[in-house]
KEKE-3310 file (N, C-alpha, C; in steps of 0.2 Angstrom, whole numbers, plus 5000, padded with zeros to 4 digits):
npx = (5193:5192:5185:5171:5169:5166:5155:5149:5143:5135:5138:5151:5149:5142:5153:5164:5156:5157:5171:5172:5164:5165:5179:5176:5172:5184:5184:5196:5197:5184:5191:5202:5199:5187:5198:5208:5200:5197:5211:5212:5203:5210:5220:5216:5212:5224:5229:5218:5221:5234:5233:5233:5224:5214:5211:5203:5208:5200:5189:5190:5187:5179:5178:5166:5170:5160:5158:5148:5138:5128:5110:5103:5091:5076:5083:5087:5098:5107:5107:5110:5124:5130:5129:5135:5150:5149:5149:5163:5173:5168:5178:5189:5204:5200:5202:5202:5203:5201:5188:5176:5168:5158:5156:5144:5137:5126:5109:5115:5112:5106:5093:5076:5071:5059:5062:5071:5072:5077:5090:5095:5101:5111:5118:5122:5128:5142:5145:5156:5157:5154:5155:5149:5137:5136:5122:5116:5099:5083:5069:5053:5036:5021:5003:4988:4994:5002:5014:5015:5024:5039:5053:5071:5084:5093:5103:5108:5117:5118:5130:5120:5113:5103:5092:5101:5099:5092:5088:5078:5077:5075:5076:5071:5078:5067:5061:5070:5068:5055:5041:5038:5022:5013:5002:4996:4990:4986:4982:4985:4998:5001:4999:5009:5021:5020:5019:5030:5034:5033:5048:5043:5045:5055:5055:5059:5072:5085:5100:5111:5115:5126:5132:5133:5148:5151:5149:5138:5129:5128:5116:5118:5112:5115:5112:5109:5119:5121:5114:5116:5109:5101:5107:5107:5097:5098:5104:5119:5127:5129:5136:5147:5151:5151:5139:5139:5133:5132:5126:5133:5136:5126:5131:5139:5156:5157:5160:5151:5152:5165:5160:5150:5157:5167:5154:5150:5162:5165:5152:5158:5167:5159:5152:5162:5165:5171:5170:5164:5164:5155:5154:5146:5151:5161:5166:5175:5178:5186:5185:5191:5188:5192:5191:5199:5206:5210:5211:5206:5195:5197:5188:5178:5181:5186:5187:5190:5194:5203:5201:5205:5195:5190:5190:5181:5188:5183:5171:5161:5156:5157:5150:5141:5133:5124:5122:5109:5109:5118:5117:5107:5113:5119:5112:5105:5115:5116:5105:5110:5122:5114:5105:5115:5122:5111:5109:5122:5123:5110:5116:5123)
npy = (5257:5252:5240:5245:5244:5229:5227:5236:5251:5246:5233:5235:5242:5231:5223:5231:5230:5216:5214:5220:5216:5202:5202:5209:5196:5187:5173:5165:5158:5163:5177:5173:5169:5181:5190:5185:5188:5203:5207:5200:5209:5220:5217:5215:5229:5237:5232:5236:5248:5251:5255:5266:5283:5287:5296:5307:5317:5323:5330:5349:5352:5364:5367:5378:5387:5397:5403:5410:5419:5427:5424:5424:5426:5433:5446:5456:5464:5456:5445:5450:5454:5440:5432:5439:5436:5422:5422:5427:5419:5408:5412:5414:5414:5404:5389:5392:5385:5368:5360:5366:5362:5367:5366:5373:5374:5367:5376:5386:5397:5413:5415:5409:5395:5399:5412:5414:5415:5429:5429:5419:5422:5430:5419:5412:5423:5420:5409:5401:5391:5374:5372:5371:5372:5366:5367:5371:5374:5384:5376:5380:5375:5382:5387:5395:5407:5406:5400:5382:5372:5368:5363:5356:5357:5350:5358:5356:5367:5370:5380:5388:5391:5383:5370:5356:5341:5337:5337:5331:5335:5322:5314:5325:5337:5335:5349:5358:5359:5356:5352:5344:5328:5340:5338:5327:5335:5349:5361:5363:5364:5376:5385:5385:5384:5397:5404:5395:5387:5373:5362:5353:5335:5326:5317:5308:5297:5298:5297:5310:5315:5323:5325:5314:5309:5308:5300:5293:5303:5303:5312:5320:5328:5339:5332:5319:5312:5303:5291:5277:5267:5274:5278:5265:5266:5271:5270:5264:5254:5260:5273:5283:5294:5302:5317:5328:5340:5353:5365:5368:5380:5382:5373:5379:5384:5371:5352:5348:5350:5341:5331:5328:5327:5314:5305:5305:5303:5289:5283:5282:5273:5262:5260:5259:5270:5288:5302:5319:5334:5347:5362:5376:5384:5375:5357:5358:5342:5331:5317:5301:5283:5273:5280:5289:5307:5318:5330:5348:5358:5373:5373:5388:5395:5407:5400:5392:5378:5367:5353:5337:5326:5313:5296:5280:5265:5252:5240:5235:5235:5221:5225:5235:5228:5218:5221:5221:5206:5204:5212:5203:5194:5195:5200:5185:5182:5187:5181:5169:5168:5173:5164:5154:5158:5158:5146:5141:5146:5142:5129:5131)
npz = (5874:5862:5860:5860:5847:5848:5858:5862:5871:5881:5884:5887:5899:5907:5908:5915:5926:5929:5933:5944:5952:5951:5956:5970:5974:5977:5971:5964:5950:5944:5944:5937:5923:5920:5922:5911:5900:5898:5895:5883:5876:5879:5871:5858:5857:5856:5845:5833:5836:5828:5816:5802:5803:5789:5774:5762:5747:5740:5744:5754:5770:5779:5796:5803:5820:5829:5840:5847:5857:5863:5861:5848:5842:5835:5836:5825:5824:5830:5824:5811:5815:5818:5808:5798:5807:5804:5791:5789:5796:5787:5776:5777:5769:5760:5752:5734:5725:5726:5727:5741:5757:5769:5785:5797:5813:5824:5822:5818:5806:5806:5805:5801:5790:5783:5780:5770:5758:5756:5756:5749:5738:5742:5747:5736:5729:5738:5741:5734:5717:5716:5728:5745:5757:5774:5786:5803:5805:5811:5803:5798:5796:5789:5792:5787:5788:5799:5809:5812:5814:5819:5816:5821:5813:5799:5785:5769:5756:5740:5729:5724:5731:5733:5740:5744:5752:5769:5783:5799:5815:5827:5838:5853:5866:5880:5889:5887:5871:5871:5880:5891:5893:5887:5876:5882:5895:5891:5894:5907:5906:5896:5905:5914:5908:5900:5885:5880:5864:5855:5848:5834:5830:5820:5806:5795:5791:5783:5776:5775:5757:5747:5735:5722:5722:5735:5748:5759:5771:5791:5799:5816:5827:5840:5856:5849:5847:5858:5860:5855:5849:5839:5829:5822:5815:5804:5788:5789:5785:5773:5777:5776:5784:5800:5805:5818:5823:5836:5850:5862:5871:5882:5892:5898:5907:5911:5915:5905:5890:5888:5891:5883:5872:5872:5874:5860:5854:5856:5846:5834:5835:5839:5829:5817:5808:5805:5812:5811:5818:5824:5836:5843:5852:5855:5859:5844:5834:5822:5820:5820:5813:5823:5835:5839:5840:5828:5827:5833:5841:5851:5869:5870:5858:5846:5830:5815:5808:5794:5787:5778:5770:5782:5779:5780:5786:5786:5781:5791:5809:5823:5835:5828:5818:5827:5837:5845:5848:5855:5867:5870:5874:5883:5893:5893:5901:5911:5918:5919:5928:5938:5942:5944:5956:5965:5967:5972:5984:5989:5994:6004)
capx = (5191:5190:5179:5165:5169:5163:5151:5145:5142:5130:5141:5157:5145:5144:5160:5166:5151:5158:5178:5172:5160:5171:5187:5173:5169:5187:5183:5203:5192:5183:5196:5205:5193:5189:5206:5210:5195:5199:5217:5212:5201:5216:5227:5212:5213:5232:5228:5215:5226:5239:5231:5233:5220:5214:5209:5201:5211:5197:5185:5194:5181:5182:5174:5167:5165:5159:5157:5143:5136:5121:5105:5100:5083:5071:5085:5089:5104:5111:5107:5115:5130:5130:5129:5144:5155:5148:5154:5170:5175:5170:5178:5195:5209:5196:5208:5196:5207:5198:5179:5177:5163:5158:5152:5142:5136:5118:5104:5119:5110:5101:5087:5075:5072:5055:5065:5078:5073:5080:5097:5097:5105:5117:5121:5123:5135:5146:5148:5161:5155:5155:5156:5143:5137:5129:5121:5112:5093:5077:5065:5045:5029:5017:4998:4984:4999:5005:5019:5011:5027:5044:5062:5080:5086:5100:5102:5114:5115:5125:5132:5116:5108:5095:5094:5102:5098:5089:5088:5074:5079:5070:5077:5072:5078:5066:5062:5076:5066:5049:5037:5033:5015:5009:4999:4990:4990:4988:4977:4991:5005:5000:4999:5016:5028:5016:5026:5037:5031:5039:5049:5042:5047:5058:5051:5066:5078:5088:5106:5113:5120:5128:5133:5137:5155:5151:5149:5132:5131:5123:5114:5117:5110:5116:5114:5105:5125:5123:5112:5118:5105:5098:5112:5106:5090:5100:5106:5124:5131:5131:5134:5156:5154:5146:5141:5137:5133:5129:5125:5135:5136:5122:5132:5146:5162:5160:5161:5146:5156:5170:5157:5147:5164:5168:5150:5151:5168:5161:5148:5162:5169:5154:5151:5166:5162:5173:5164:5165:5158:5156:5148:5145:5158:5166:5172:5172:5183:5188:5187:5192:5183:5195:5188:5206:5202:5214:5211:5202:5196:5197:5181:5176:5187:5180:5191:5192:5199:5201:5202:5201:5187:5190:5187:5180:5192:5181:5162:5155:5158:5152:5144:5135:5128:5123:5121:5103:5111:5123:5112:5103:5116:5122:5106:5103:5122:5114:5101:5112:5124:5110:5104:5117:5124:5108:5110:5127:5120:5105:5119:5128)
capy = (5262:5249:5234:5245:5238:5222:5226:5243:5255:5241:5228:5238:5241:5225:5219:5234:5229:5211:5215:5223:5211:5198:5204:5208:5190:5185:5169:5167:5155:5166:5182:5172:5168:5188:5193:5183:5192:5208:5203:5199:5215:5226:5214:5217:5238:5238:5229:5240:5253:5250:5254:5275:5285:5288:5304:5308:5324:5325:5338:5351:5352:5368:5368:5385:5386:5406:5405:5416:5417:5429:5421:5429:5422:5439:5451:5459:5467:5449:5442:5450:5451:5434:5430:5442:5430:5416:5424:5431:5414:5402:5414:5417:5411:5397:5388:5393:5379:5364:5359:5365:5358:5373:5365:5376:5372:5369:5382:5393:5400:5415:5416:5403:5393:5402:5420:5412:5419:5435:5426:5415:5430:5432:5412:5409:5427:5419:5401:5396:5385:5368:5371:5365:5374:5363:5371:5369:5381:5382:5376:5380:5375:5387:5385:5400:5411:5407:5395:5375:5366:5371:5358:5359:5355:5352:5358:5357:5372:5371:5386:5392:5393:5378:5365:5349:5338:5340:5332:5338:5331:5315:5317:5331:5340:5336:5355:5361:5359:5354:5352:5335:5331:5344:5335:5325:5341:5356:5369:5365:5365:5380:5389:5385:5386:5399:5408:5391:5382:5366:5359:5346:5327:5325:5308:5307:5296:5296:5297:5317:5316:5329:5322:5305:5306:5309:5295:5296:5307:5300:5317:5320:5333:5337:5326:5311:5309:5301:5286:5269:5261:5278:5276:5258:5265:5274:5264:5266:5252:5266:5281:5284:5298:5303:5322:5329:5347:5356:5372:5366:5386:5381:5371:5385:5382:5363:5346:5345:5349:5335:5322:5328:5323:5308:5301:5306:5298:5282:5282:5283:5267:5259:5258:5260:5275:5295:5308:5327:5338:5355:5366:5383:5387:5370:5356:5355:5338:5326:5308:5294:5278:5271:5286:5295:5315:5319:5339:5350:5368:5373:5376:5395:5399:5407:5397:5387:5370:5364:5345:5331:5320:5307:5288:5274:5261:5245:5240:5238:5231:5220:5228:5237:5221:5212:5226:5218:5201:5205:5215:5201:5187:5200:5197:5179:5179:5190:5178:5161:5171:5174:5158:5150:5162:5156:5138:5139:5151:5138:5122:5134)
capz = (5871:5854:5863:5860:5843:5850:5862:5864:5877:5886:5884:5892:5907:5909:5910:5922:5934:5932:5934:5951:5956:5950:5960:5976:5977:5978:5970:5963:5945:5941:5942:5932:5917:5918:5918:5902:5895:5900:5894:5877:5876:5876:5866:5851:5857:5854:5838:5831:5832:5824:5806:5802:5799:5779:5773:5757:5744:5735:5747:5758:5773:5783:5801:5807:5826:5830:5847:5848:5864:5864:5858:5842:5841:5833:5837:5819:5823:5833:5819:5806:5816:5818:5801:5796:5809:5801:5783:5789:5796:5784:5768:5777:5766:5758:5745:5730:5720:5727:5731:5749:5759:5775:5790:5803:5820:5828:5825:5817:5802:5810:5800:5800:5783:5779:5778:5767:5752:5753:5757:5744:5732:5746:5747:5729:5728:5742:5743:5727:5714:5717:5735:5748:5766:5777:5793:5808:5806:5811:5798:5800:5792:5790:5790:5790:5789:5805:5811:5814:5816:5819:5813:5822:5805:5795:5777:5762:5751:5735:5726:5721:5736:5732:5747:5743:5756:5773:5791:5806:5823:5829:5848:5855:5873:5886:5893:5880:5865:5872:5888:5891:5892:5883:5873:5887:5899:5886:5897:5911:5903:5893:5908:5919:5903:5897:5878:5877:5862:5855:5841:5831:5831:5813:5803:5790:5795:5779:5776:5769:5753:5743:5726:5721:5724:5741:5755:5763:5779:5795:5804:5821:5831:5849:5858:5848:5847:5865:5858:5850:5845:5836:5823:5818:5812:5798:5783:5794:5778:5766:5777:5778:5790:5806:5806:5824:5824:5841:5852:5868:5875:5889:5899:5902:5909:5913:5911:5901:5881:5888:5892:5877:5865:5873:5872:5853:5850:5856:5843:5830:5838:5839:5821:5813:5805:5805:5812:5810:5825:5822:5839:5842:5855:5856:5857:5838:5834:5819:5825:5814:5814:5829:5843:5839:5840:5824:5828:5837:5841:5861:5869:5870:5855:5839:5824:5811:5804:5787:5786:5773:5772:5786:5778:5784:5783:5788:5781:5798:5817:5824:5836:5823:5814:5831:5844:5849:5849:5860:5872:5874:5876:5891:5896:5897:5903:5918:5923:5922:5933:5947:5942:5948:5962:5970:5968:5976:5990:5994:5996:6007)
cpx = (5186:5188:5174:5164:5166:5155:5147:5146:5138:5135:5149:5155:5146:5149:5164:5165:5154:5162:5176:5168:5164:5177:5182:5172:5175:5186:5188:5200:5190:5187:5200:5203:5192:5193:5208:5205:5196:5208:5218:5207:5205:5220:5222:5211:5220:5232:5225:5220:5229:5239:5230:5226:5219:5210:5207:5204:5206:5192:5190:5187:5183:5176:5174:5165:5168:5159:5153:5137:5131:5118:5101:5093:5081:5074:5089:5096:5110:5110:5111:5123:5133:5131:5136:5148:5154:5154:5160:5172:5177:5176:5186:5200:5206:5202:5199:5198:5205:5191:5178:5167:5161:5153:5149:5138:5128:5114:5111:5118:5106:5093:5082:5073:5066:5057:5071:5076:5078:5087:5099:5103:5112:5123:5125:5129:5141:5148:5149:5156:5158:5158:5148:5143:5132:5128:5116:5105:5088:5072:5057:5042:5024:5010:4993:4986:5004:5011:5017:5015:5034:5050:5066:5081:5092:5098:5108:5112:5120:5127:5129:5111:5101:5099:5096:5100:5095:5086:5084:5077:5073:5070:5079:5075:5073:5067:5066:5072:5057:5047:5035:5025:5011:5003:4994:4985:4991:4988:4984:4999:5007:5001:5006:5021:5023:5023:5030:5034:5035:5042:5046:5047:5050:5056:5055:5070:5085:5094:5104:5116:5121:5128:5134:5142:5156:5148:5142:5134:5124:5121:5115:5115:5111:5118:5109:5112:5128:5121:5114:5117:5099:5102:5110:5099:5092:5101:5114:5128:5134:5133:5143:5156:5148:5147:5138:5139:5127:5131:5128:5136:5131:5125:5140:5153:5165:5160:5159:5150:5160:5166:5154:5152:5164:5161:5148:5158:5165:5158:5154:5167:5163:5153:5155:5168:5167:5166:5168:5158:5160:5150:5150:5151:5164:5163:5172:5180:5180:5192:5187:5191:5186:5191:5195:5204:5211:5216:5205:5203:5196:5190:5183:5180:5182:5187:5189:5196:5198:5205:5201:5197:5191:5188:5187:5184:5188:5172:5157:5160:5154:5147:5138:5130:5126:5122:5115:5103:5116:5121:5108:5106:5119:5116:5106:5110:5120:5110:5104:5117:5119:5106:5109:5122:5117:5108:5115:5126:5115:5110:5125:5125)
cpy = (5258:5244:5237:5243:5234:5223:5230:5245:5252:5237:5230:5239:5236:5223:5223:5231:5221:5209:5216:5218:5204:5196:5205:5201:5186:5177:5167:5163:5158:5174:5179:5170:5178:5191:5191:5186:5197:5211:5203:5205:5222:5224:5217:5226:5241:5238:5232:5246:5256:5254:5263:5275:5287:5293:5303:5316:5326:5333:5340:5353:5359:5367:5376:5385:5395:5407:5411:5414:5420:5425:5427:5431:5431:5444:5453:5459:5461:5447:5442:5450:5443:5429:5434:5438:5424:5417:5425:5423:5410:5408:5417:5413:5404:5396:5387:5389:5371:5366:5359:5361:5362:5368:5371:5374:5372:5374:5388:5398:5404:5417:5411:5402:5396:5408:5418:5416:5424:5435:5422:5418:5429:5423:5412:5415:5422:5412:5399:5390:5379:5364:5369:5368:5369:5366:5368:5375:5380:5382:5376:5380:5379:5385:5390:5406:5412:5398:5387:5371:5370:5365:5361:5354:5356:5352:5360:5361:5371:5377:5391:5394:5389:5372:5358:5343:5341:5335:5336:5331:5329:5319:5322:5333:5340:5345:5360:5365:5358:5351:5346:5336:5335:5341:5330:5331:5349:5362:5371:5368:5374:5386:5389:5386:5391:5404:5405:5389:5376:5366:5351:5339:5327:5317:5305:5303:5294:5299:5303:5316:5324:5330:5314:5303:5304:5304:5299:5299:5305:5310:5316:5325:5336:5333:5318:5309:5304:5293:5283:5268:5267:5278:5270:5260:5270:5268:5266:5262:5257:5273:5279:5290:5299:5312:5324:5336:5349:5361:5368:5374:5384:5377:5375:5383:5374:5359:5344:5345:5342:5330:5322:5325:5319:5304:5301:5304:5289:5277:5279:5276:5261:5256:5259:5266:5283:5297:5315:5331:5343:5358:5371:5386:5380:5363:5354:5350:5334:5320:5304:5287:5275:5274:5291:5302:5318:5328:5338:5359:5369:5375:5383:5399:5400:5407:5393:5382:5367:5358:5340:5327:5314:5301:5282:5269:5252:5246:5242:5234:5228:5220:5232:5232:5217:5214:5222:5211:5199:5209:5207:5194:5190:5200:5189:5178:5180:5185:5170:5162:5170:5167:5152:5152:5159:5149:5138:5143:5144:5132:5125:5133)
cpz = (5862:5855:5862:5852:5843:5852:5864:5870:5884:5888:5888:5899:5908:5912:5917:5926:5934:5934:5942:5954:5958:5958:5970:5979:5980:5977:5962:5954:5942:5938:5936:5923:5914:5916:5912:5898:5892:5895:5888:5873:5874:5872:5859:5850:5852:5845:5832:5829:5829:5816:5807:5799:5792:5780:5766:5754:5744:5738:5753:5762:5779:5789:5804:5814:5830:5835:5850:5853:5867:5860:5853:5839:5842:5834:5831:5821:5825:5827:5812:5807:5816:5812:5799:5800:5805:5793:5783:5790:5790:5775:5771:5776:5763:5754:5740:5722:5722:5731:5740:5752:5767:5779:5796:5807:5820:5828:5822:5812:5807:5809:5798:5792:5780:5778:5776:5762:5751:5753:5753:5740:5738:5746:5742:5726:5731:5742:5734:5724:5715:5724:5738:5756:5769:5784:5796:5807:5808:5807:5801:5795:5793:5787:5793:5793:5796:5805:5813:5818:5817:5820:5819:5816:5805:5787:5773:5759:5747:5731:5724:5725:5738:5737:5743:5745:5764:5778:5797:5813:5824:5837:5850:5863:5876:5890:5889:5874:5864:5879:5887:5894:5889:5880:5877:5893:5896:5890:5902:5910:5900:5899:5913:5913:5897:5890:5875:5873:5860:5848:5841:5831:5821:5811:5798:5793:5790:5779:5772:5763:5748:5738:5727:5723:5732:5745:5758:5770:5785:5801:5810:5825:5839:5851:5857:5845:5855:5865:5855:5846:5839:5831:5817:5814:5806:5793:5784:5787:5775:5767:5778:5781:5794:5806:5814:5825:5832:5844:5860:5875:5882:5893:5902:5901:5910:5912:5904:5893:5882:5887:5885:5869:5868:5871:5862:5849:5850:5851:5837:5830:5836:5832:5817:5809:5808:5808:5813:5816:5826:5830:5839:5845:5857:5859:5849:5836:5826:5821:5822:5818:5820:5835:5841:5837:5833:5825:5830:5839:5850:5864:5872:5866:5848:5834:5819:5810:5796:5790:5781:5775:5776:5783:5782:5783:5784:5784:5787:5804:5818:5828:5832:5819:5819:5838:5847:5851:5857:5867:5874:5877:5882:5895:5899:5902:5910:5923:5926:5927:5938:5948:5948:5955:5967:5972:5973:5983:5994:5996:6001:6015)
residu = (MET:GLN:SER:LEU:SER:LEU:VAL:GLY:VAL:SER:GLY:LEU:SER:PHE:ILE:ILE:CYS:LEU:VAL:SER:SER:VAL:VAL:TYR:SER:ARG:ASN:TYR:LYS:LEU:ILE:ALA:ILE:VAL:PHE:SER:ILE:THR:THR:MET:LEU:ILE:VAL:TYR:GLY:TYR:ASN:ARG:LEU:GLU:THR:SER:SER:VAL:PHE:ASN:ASP:GLY:TYR:ASN:ILE:ARG:ILE:VAL:GLN:PRO:ASN:LEU:ILE:GLU:HIS:HIS:MET:GLY:ASP:ARG:SER:LYS:GLN:ILE:LEU:ALA:LEU:GLU:THR:LEU:PHE:GLU:LEU:THR:PHE:THR:ASN:LEU:ASP:ARG:HIS:LYS:ALA:ASN:ILE:ILE:ILE:TRP:PRO:GLU:ALA:ALA:PHE:PRO:PHE:GLY:TYR:HIS:ASN:LEU:THR:PRO:TRP:GLU:LYS:ILE:LEU:SER:GLU:SER:ILE:PRO:ALA:ASN:ASP:TYR:LEU:ILE:THR:GLY:ILE:ASP:ARG:TYR:GLU:TYR:GLY:ASP:ASN:LYS:VAL:VAL:LYS:ALA:TYR:ASN:SER:ILE:ILE:ILE:PHE:ASP:HIS:ASN:GLY:ALA:THR:LYS:SER:SER:TYR:ASP:LYS:VAL:ILE:LEU:VAL:PRO:PHE:GLY:GLU:PHE:VAL:PRO:LEU:ARG:ARG:PHE:LEU:PRO:ASN:PHE:ILE:ASP:LYS:VAL:ALA:TYR:GLY:ILE:GLY:ASP:PHE:SER:VAL:GLY:LYS:ASN:LYS:SER:LEU:LEU:LYS:ILE:ASN:ASP:GLU:PHE:ALA:GLY:ILE:ILE:PRO:LEU:ILE:CYS:PHE:GLU:SER:ILE:PHE:SER:HIS:TYR:ILE:LYS:GLY:PHE:ASN:PHE:LYS:ASP:ALA:GLY:LEU:LEU:LEU:ASN:ILE:THR:ASN:ASP:ALA:TRP:PHE:GLY:ASP:SER:ILE:GLY:PRO:TYR:GLN:HIS:LEU:ALA:MET:ALA:ARG:ALA:ARG:ALA:VAL:GLU:TYR:GLY:ILE:PRO:MET:ILE:ARG:VAL:ALA:ASN:ASN:GLY:ILE:SER:ALA:VAL:ILE:ASP:SER:LYS:GLY:ARG:ILE:ILE:ASN:SER:ILE:LEU:LEU:ASN:THR:LYS:SER:ILE:MET:ASP:ILE:LYS:THR:PRO:LEU:LYS:VAL:GLU:LYS:SER:THR:ILE:TYR:ALA:ASP:TYR:GLN:TYR:LEU:ILE:LEU:LEU:PHE:VAL:ALA:ILE:LEU:LEU:PHE:ILE:LEU:THR:LEU:VAL:GLU:LYS:VAL:LEU:TYR:SER:HIS:LYS)
# end
């Protein structure tokens, strides 16, 4: 897995295919070369894993996994119950002697950002001084007394209930967060997907900031964590943490949540940045910059997890700095190998 820090998922996929094809060809010279390369990658991986995870004692981070199964949209009684569950988990045995960063999962806050005013007082009374709440929330923009845009967002609140930083999801899930082709076939889509609205695409790819002491955070909502190139669009060299909030309840008890976690881990290795992953029903996890899971909460479990802040131990990785050049190199190498194969085949 550590080879991801050198070549990324695309490069590793190429190596796997190369090994398979070379073994099939029974060309022993090529097999020896490829075997040497893979051996070096394995040794590199072992050496990289010899360094221990590093943590900052300055902040305690509380991960809240509420395991809210029922959808609470529009049902006030369910919204209140969801909020009560979140607050109960949030403040159970919370260490008041430390600065705390509390993190809730995707769309956890059951009221939209436009309905937040009545809750600001509750937030300010609930969040201790010097503490912060990071939560997934639906954010709405209004025009002519109606919603004109809706965003799947992350917002950081301080102890006064004021917004410190925010991010709107950029890569939306087809059919889950928007219906494709609506812009080109509005009448047809409105008929076949009647009553289904679309989330809007976020425009800002800035790091989330809590304060000047805490490193910048790269926000990843739901399946944004599976796209390696997406992180490149942030100022990742100034980031100290990847934050992935998600709701994987839609997967049920399938392999989906485990696959989603595995793909998120790959991002931590590729960029050498630790990750905190907070999921509604699991799997919430703390992942260091080498992709090691330090701690986690099981699937379909209502629980909390208190952790120290995982630290970034290297400025950057080779893949993070040169990923497009690596992909170009792989493409050129494939082209050369294809030409060589054709030349050899034509002389037979």
